[in-house]
DSSP file (Angstrom, degrees, kcal/mol; ACC not computed):
  #  RESIDUE AA STRUCTURE BP1 BP2  ACC     N-H-->O    O-->H-N    N-H-->O    O-->H-N    TCO  KAPPA ALPHA  PHI   PSI    X-CA   Y-CA   Z-CA
    1    1 A M              0   0    0      0, 0.0     2,-0.1     0, 0.0    64,-0.0   0.000 360.0 360.0 360.0 133.0    0.1   -0.1    0.0
    2    2 A A        -     0   0    0      1,-0.1    64,-3.2    47,-0.1     2,-0.3  -0.432 360.0-111.8 -97.0 166.9    1.3    3.4   -1.0
    3    3 A Y  E     -A   65   0A   0     62,-0.2     2,-0.4    41,-0.1    62,-0.2  -0.671  32.4-151.9 -93.8 161.0    0.7    6.9    0.2
    4    4 A V  E     -A   64   0A   0     60,-2.5    60,-2.3    -2,-0.3     2,-0.5  -0.996   9.3-137.6-136.2 135.2   -1.3    9.3   -2.1
    5    5 A I  E     -A   63   0A   0     -2,-0.4    58,-0.2    71,-0.2    38,-0.1  -0.896  26.9-159.5 -95.1 130.4   -1.2   13.0   -2.4
    6    6 A T    >   -     0   0    0     56,-3.1     3,-1.9    -2,-0.5     4,-0.2  -0.256  35.7 -80.8 -97.2 175.0   -4.6   14.6   -2.9
    7    7 A A  G >  S+     0   0    0      1,-0.3     3,-1.5     2,-0.2    55,-0.1   0.584 111.0  81.7 -54.1 -16.4   -6.0   17.9   -4.2
    8    8 A A  G 3  S+     0   0    0      1,-0.3    -1,-0.3    54,-0.1    54,-0.1   0.695  87.8  59.2 -68.1 -19.0   -5.3   19.8   -1.0
    9    9 A C  G X> S+     0   0    0     -3,-1.9     3,-2.6    53,-0.2     4,-1.7   0.663  75.9 113.3 -83.3 -15.7   -1.7   20.1   -2.3
   10   10 A I  T <4 S+     0   0    0     -3,-1.5    30,-0.2     1,-0.3    29,-0.1  -0.300  91.3   4.9 -64.9 137.2   -2.7   21.9   -5.5
   11   11 A G  T 34 S+     0   0    0     28,-1.7    -1,-0.3    27,-0.1    29,-0.1   0.407 124.5  71.3  67.0  -1.4   -1.3   25.4   -5.3
   12   12 A T  T <4  +     0   0    0     -3,-2.6    -2,-0.2    27,-0.3    -1,-0.1   0.838  53.8 167.7-103.5 -54.5    0.5   24.7   -2.1
   13   13 A K     <  +     0   0    0     -4,-1.7    -3,-0.1    26,-0.2    -4,-0.1   0.839   5.9 172.6  48.0  45.6    3.3   22.5   -3.0
   14   14 A D        -     0   0    0      1,-0.2    -1,-0.1    -5,-0.1    -5,-0.0   0.809  23.1-153.9 -61.8 -34.4    5.0   23.0    0.3
   15   15 A A    >>  +     0   0    0      1,-0.1     4,-1.0    13,-0.0     3,-0.6   0.445  57.4 122.5  79.7   4.2    7.6   20.3   -0.5
   16   16 A S  H 3> S+     0   0    0      1,-0.2     4,-1.1     2,-0.2     3,-0.5   0.888  73.1  58.8 -60.5 -32.9    8.2   19.4    3.3
   17   17 A C  H 3> S+     0   0    0      1,-0.2     4,-1.5     2,-0.2     3,-0.2   0.835  99.0  55.8 -59.9 -35.6    7.2   15.9    2.3
   18   18 A T  H <4 S+     0   0    0     -3,-0.6    -1,-0.2     1,-0.2    -2,-0.2   0.788 106.4  51.6 -73.5 -29.3   10.0   15.6   -0.3
   19   19 A E  H  < S+     0   0    0     -4,-1.0    -1,-0.2    -3,-0.5    -2,-0.2   0.756 113.6  43.2 -81.4 -22.4   12.6   16.5    2.4
   20   20 A T  H  < S+     0   0    0     -4,-1.1    -2,-0.2    -3,-0.2    -1,-0.2   0.674  85.4 105.5 -89.1 -24.3   11.4   13.8    4.8
   21   21 A C    ><  -     0   0    0     -4,-1.5     3,-0.5     1,-0.2     5,-0.1  -0.426  54.6-160.8 -65.4 122.8   10.9   10.9    2.3
   22   22 A P  T 3  S+     0   0    0      0, 0.0    -1,-0.2     0, 0.0    -4,-0.0   0.657  90.5  43.4 -83.0  -9.3   13.8    8.5    2.8
   23   23 A V  T 3  S-     0   0    0     24,-0.0    -2,-0.1     0, 0.0    -3,-0.0   0.278 101.5-128.3-107.3   5.0   13.3    7.0   -0.7
   24   24 A D    <   +     0   0    0     -3,-0.5    -6,-0.1    -6,-0.1    24,-0.1   0.911  58.6 143.4  47.4  54.4   12.8   10.1   -2.6
   25   25 A C        +     0   0    0     22,-0.1    19,-2.5     2,-0.0     2,-0.5   0.425  41.3  92.5 -94.9   3.1    9.6    8.9   -4.2
   26   26 A I  E    S-B   43   0B   0     17,-0.2    17,-0.2    -8,-0.1     3,-0.1  -0.815  71.5-124.0-106.5 131.0    7.8   12.3   -4.2
   27   27 A H  E     +B   42   0B   0     15,-2.5    15,-2.8    -2,-0.5     2,-0.1  -0.967  66.1  19.6-143.7 161.4    8.1   14.4   -7.3
   28   28 A P  S    S-     0   0    0      0, 0.0    -1,-0.2     0, 0.0   -10,-0.1   0.620  70.5-157.6 -82.1 155.1    8.8   16.8   -8.6
   29   29 A T    >   -     0   0    0     -2,-0.1     3,-2.0     4,-0.1     6,-0.2  -0.458  35.5-101.1 -86.5 162.3   11.1   18.3   -6.0
   30   30 A P  T 3  S+     0   0    0      0, 0.0     6,-0.1     0, 0.0     5,-0.1   0.737 123.3  50.8 -57.2 -23.9   11.7   21.9   -5.8
   31   31 A D  T 3  S+     0   0    0      2,-0.1     2,-0.3     4,-0.1     0, 0.0   0.405  94.6  97.4 -94.2   0.0   15.1   21.3   -7.6
   32   32 A E  S X  S-     0   0    0     -3,-2.0     3,-1.6     1,-0.1     4,-0.3  -0.636  84.4-105.8 -89.7 145.8   13.6   19.3  -10.4
   33   33 A D  T 3  S+     0   0    0     -2,-0.3    -4,-0.1     1,-0.3    -1,-0.1  -0.460 109.3  32.9 -61.0 136.6   12.6   20.5  -13.9
   34   34 A G  T 3> S+     0   0    0     -2,-0.1     4,-1.8    -4,-0.1    -1,-0.3   0.381  81.8 113.4  96.9  -1.1    8.7   20.7  -13.9
   35   35 A F  T <4 S+     0   0    0     -3,-1.6     3,-0.5     1,-0.2    -2,-0.1   0.987  81.7  42.5 -69.4 -48.9    8.3   21.7  -10.2
   36   36 A D  T  4 S+     0   0    0     -4,-0.3    -1,-0.2     1,-0.2    -3,-0.1   0.876 116.1  49.8 -64.1 -34.1    7.0   25.3  -11.1
   37   37 A A  T  4 S+     0   0    0      2,-0.0    -1,-0.2     3,-0.0    -2,-0.2   0.804  92.5  95.2 -78.1 -26.5    4.7   23.9  -13.9
   38   38 A A     <  -     0   0    0     -4,-1.8   -27,-0.1    -3,-0.5     3,-0.1  -0.408  66.0-149.1 -72.1 142.7    3.2   21.2  -11.7
   39   39 A A  S    S-     0   0    0     -2,-0.1   -28,-1.7     1,-0.1   -27,-0.3   0.817  77.2 -16.7 -74.3 -29.1   -0.1   21.8  -10.0
   40   40 A Q  S    S-     0   0    0    -30,-0.2     2,-0.3   -29,-0.1    -1,-0.1  -0.906  76.0 -83.2-155.8-175.8    0.9   19.5   -7.1
   41   41 A L        -     0   0    0     -2,-0.3     2,-0.3   -35,-0.2   -32,-0.1  -0.689  35.6-152.6 -96.1 158.8    3.3   16.8   -5.9
   42   42 A Y  E     -B   27   0B   0    -15,-2.8   -15,-2.5    -2,-0.3     2,-0.5  -0.954  10.3-137.7-128.8 150.6    3.0   13.1   -6.5
   43   43 A I  E     -B   26   0B   0     -2,-0.3   -17,-0.2   -17,-0.2    41,-0.1  -0.915  22.1-131.7-112.7 130.0    4.0    9.9   -4.8
   44   44 A D    >>  -     0   0    0    -19,-2.5     4,-1.7    -2,-0.5     3,-0.8  -0.703  15.1-156.1 -77.5 120.2    5.4    7.1   -6.9
   45   45 A P  T 34 S+     0   0    0      0, 0.0    -1,-0.1     0, 0.0    36,-0.1   0.565  89.4  56.0 -78.9  -5.9    3.5    4.1   -5.7
   46   46 A D  T 34 S+     0   0    0    -21,-0.1    -2,-0.1    35,-0.1    35,-0.0   0.651 114.7  38.3 -87.6 -21.5    6.1    1.6   -6.9
   47   47 A E  T <4 S+     0   0    0     -3,-0.8   -22,-0.1   -22,-0.1    -1,-0.1   0.679  89.4 110.0-101.0 -29.3    8.9    3.3   -4.8
   48   48 A C     <  -     0   0    0     -4,-1.7    -5,-0.0   -23,-0.1   -27,-0.0  -0.196  47.9-166.4 -55.8 136.9    6.9    4.2   -1.8
   49   49 A I        -     0   0    0    -47,-0.0    -1,-0.1     0, 0.0   -47,-0.1   0.394  38.2-119.0-108.2   1.2    7.8    2.2    1.4
   50   50 A D        +     0   0    0      1,-0.1    -2,-0.1   -47,-0.0   -48,-0.1   0.873  63.6 145.0  67.5  37.9    4.8    3.1    3.5
   51   51 A C        -     0   0    0      1,-0.1    -1,-0.1   -48,-0.0    -3,-0.0   0.619  55.2-131.4 -89.6 -11.6    7.0    4.8    6.1
   52   52 A D  S  > S+     0   0    0      1,-0.0     4,-1.2     3,-0.0     5,-0.1   0.431  70.2 122.4  76.3   2.5    4.5    7.6    7.1
   53   53 A A  H  > S+     0   0    0      1,-0.2     4,-1.4     2,-0.2     3,-0.2   0.912  76.1  44.7 -54.8 -50.5    7.3   10.3    6.9
   54   54 A C  H  > S+     0   0    0      1,-0.2     4,-1.5     2,-0.2    -1,-0.2   0.874 105.6  59.6 -68.3 -41.8    5.4   12.3    4.4
   55   55 A L  H  4 S+     0   0    0      1,-0.2    -1,-0.2     2,-0.2     8,-0.2   0.842 109.3  43.8 -53.6 -41.3    2.1   12.1    6.1
   56   56 A E  H  < S+     0   0    0     -4,-1.2    -1,-0.2    -3,-0.2    -2,-0.2   0.814 113.7  52.3 -77.3 -35.5    3.5   13.8    9.3
   57   57 A A  H  < S+     0   0    0     -4,-1.4    -2,-0.2    -5,-0.1    -1,-0.2   0.705  81.6 102.6 -77.2 -22.4    5.3   16.5    7.2
   58   58 A C     <  -     0   0    0     -4,-1.5     3,-0.5     1,-0.2     5,-0.1  -0.483  53.3-163.7 -72.8 120.0    2.4   17.7    5.1
   59   59 A P  S    S+     0   0    0      0, 0.0    -1,-0.2     0, 0.0    -4,-0.0   0.559  86.7  46.1 -83.1  -9.0    1.2   21.0    6.4
   60   60 A V  S    S-     0   0    0      0, 0.0    -2,-0.1     0, 0.0   -52,-0.0   0.308 106.1-117.6-115.6   7.0   -2.2   20.8    4.5
   61   61 A S        +     0   0    0     -3,-0.5   -53,-0.1    -6,-0.1   -52,-0.1   0.913  67.1 141.2  60.1  46.5   -3.2   17.2    5.3
   62   62 A A        +     0   0    0    -54,-0.1   -56,-3.1   -55,-0.1     2,-0.4   0.504  44.6  83.9 -95.7 -10.5   -3.1   16.3    1.6
   63   63 A I  E     +A    5   0A   0    -58,-0.2     2,-0.4    -8,-0.2   -58,-0.2  -0.806  50.1 167.5-106.1 136.9   -1.5   12.8    2.1
   64   64 A F  E     -A    4   0A   0    -60,-2.3   -60,-2.5    -2,-0.4     5,-0.1  -0.990  41.6-101.6-138.5 150.2   -3.3    9.7    2.9
   65   65 A A  E >>  -A    3   0A   0     -2,-0.4     3,-2.6   -62,-0.2     4,-0.7  -0.452  46.4-113.4 -56.7 136.5   -2.6    5.9    2.9
   66   66 A E  G >4 S+     0   0    0    -64,-3.2     3,-0.8     1,-0.3    -1,-0.1   0.847 117.3  51.9 -49.2 -31.5   -4.1    4.5   -0.2
   67   67 A A  G 34 S+     0   0    0    -65,-0.2    -1,-0.3     1,-0.2   -64,-0.1   0.641 111.1  48.2 -80.4 -14.8   -6.6    2.5    1.8
   68   68 A D  G <4 S+     0   0    0     -3,-2.6    -1,-0.2     2,-0.1    -2,-0.2   0.389  74.2 129.7-111.0   9.9   -7.7    5.7    3.8
   69   69 A V    <<  -     0   0    0     -3,-0.8     5,-0.1    -4,-0.7    -6,-0.0  -0.430  70.0-109.5 -58.8 122.5   -8.1    8.1    0.7
   70   70 A P    >   -     0   0    0      0, 0.0     3,-3.6     0, 0.0     4,-0.2  -0.341  26.0-112.5 -56.2 142.4  -11.6    9.7    1.3
   71   71 A S  G >  S+     0   0    0      1,-0.3     3,-1.2     2,-0.2     4,-0.2   0.790 115.8  58.0 -54.1 -33.2  -14.2    8.4   -1.2
   72   72 A D  G 3  S+     0   0    0      1,-0.3    -1,-0.3     2,-0.1     3,-0.1   0.504 112.1  42.1 -74.9  -3.8  -14.5   11.8   -2.8
   73   73 A L  G X  S+     0   0    0     -3,-3.6     3,-1.7     1,-0.1     4,-0.3   0.132  72.1 114.0-126.5  21.2  -10.7   11.8   -3.6
   74   74 A V  T X>  +     0   0    0     -3,-1.2     3,-1.4     1,-0.3     4,-0.7   0.716  66.6  74.6 -69.9 -13.2  -10.0    8.2   -4.8
   75   75 A G  H 3> S+     0   0    0      1,-0.2     4,-1.7    -4,-0.2    -1,-0.3   0.687  81.3  70.2 -69.1  -8.9   -9.2    9.6   -8.2
   76   76 A A  H <> S+     0   0    0     -3,-1.7     4,-2.4     2,-0.2    -1,-0.2   0.767  88.1  65.7 -77.5 -21.0   -6.0   10.9   -6.8
   77   77 A I  H <> S+     0   0    0     -3,-1.4     4,-2.1    -4,-0.3    -1,-0.2   0.970 107.9  36.4 -57.7 -54.0   -4.8    7.2   -6.6
   78   78 A A  H  X S+     0   0    0     -4,-0.7     4,-3.2     2,-0.2    -1,-0.2   0.808 115.6  58.4 -71.8 -34.9   -4.8    6.8  -10.3
   79   79 A E  H  X S+     0   0    0     -4,-1.7     4,-1.1     2,-0.2    -1,-0.2   0.906 107.5  47.0 -58.8 -46.6   -3.5   10.5  -10.7
   80   80 A N  H >X S+     0   0    0     -4,-2.4     3,-0.6     2,-0.2     4,-0.6   0.949 115.9  43.3 -64.6 -55.2   -0.5    9.8   -8.6
   81   81 A A  H >< S+     0   0    0     -4,-2.1     3,-1.3    -5,-0.2     4,-0.3   0.907 109.8  57.4 -56.6 -46.4    0.3    6.6  -10.4
   82   82 A G  H >< S+     0   0    0     -4,-3.2     3,-0.7     1,-0.2    -1,-0.2   0.728  94.9  65.9 -54.2 -26.5   -0.3    8.1  -13.8
   83   83 A H  H << S+     0   0    0     -4,-1.1    -1,-0.2    -3,-0.6    -2,-0.2   0.762 107.0  39.9 -72.6 -22.5    2.2   10.8  -13.2
   84   84 A F  T <<        0   0    0     -3,-1.3    -1,-0.2    -4,-0.6    -2,-0.2   0.368 360.0 360.0-103.1   1.7    5.1    8.1  -13.1
   85   85 A A    <         0   0    0     -3,-0.7    -1,-0.1    -4,-0.3    -2,-0.1   0.544 360.0 360.0 -79.6 360.0    3.6    6.0  -16.1
């Protein structure tokens, strides 16, 4: 089970989560091409190790465990995975 970044990240992109992720699975980071153009950040579900570090770091509560994504935000699961396809 991976973590998922939802719409609350849109326009915020605080990037605290990218600093705490031990496997660097959250992109784009502030130093990557595309950061300014991206509406939000995304978690690569194939790289995520389910460590909770990003969940605690997010100041806008945009991150959920995949199983805990609210029903009105489930589209974020495919959106995060699709970013890395």
